[in-house]
C-alpha positions in Angstrom: -10.6 17.6 11.9 -14.1 16.8 11.1 -15.5 13.3 9.7 -14.7 14.0 6.6 -11.0 14.5 6.7 -10.6 11.6 8.8 -12.5 9.2 6.1 -10.6 10.8 3.3 -7.0 10.1 5.4 -7.8 6.5 6.3 -8.8 5.9 2.8 -5.6 7.4 1.2 -3.5 5.5 4.0 -5.3 2.2 3.4 -4.6 2.8 -0.4 -0.8 3.5 -0.2 -0.6 0.7 2.0 -2.2 -1.7 -0.4 0.1 -0.3 -3.3 2.9 -0.5 -1.1 2.2 -4.3 -0.4 1.8 -5.2 -3.9 5.1 -3.3 -4.9 7.2 -5.1 -2.0 5.2 -8.3 -3.2 6.5 -8.2 -6.9 9.8 -7.0 -5.6 10.2 -10.1 -3.7 8.8 -12.3 -6.6 11.6 -10.9 -8.6 14.2 -11.7 -6.4 13.0 -15.3 -5.6 13.0 -16.0 -9.5 16.2 -15.0 -9.9 18.1 -17.2 -7.0 
């Protein structure tokens, strides 16, 4: 693996982590509002 592969891999991982975080945040907010 060269530097570009590592950077792209980290970028995609970071991006998906952010997306997952926002999805989970929305989910928990919906659960809180229904209770």
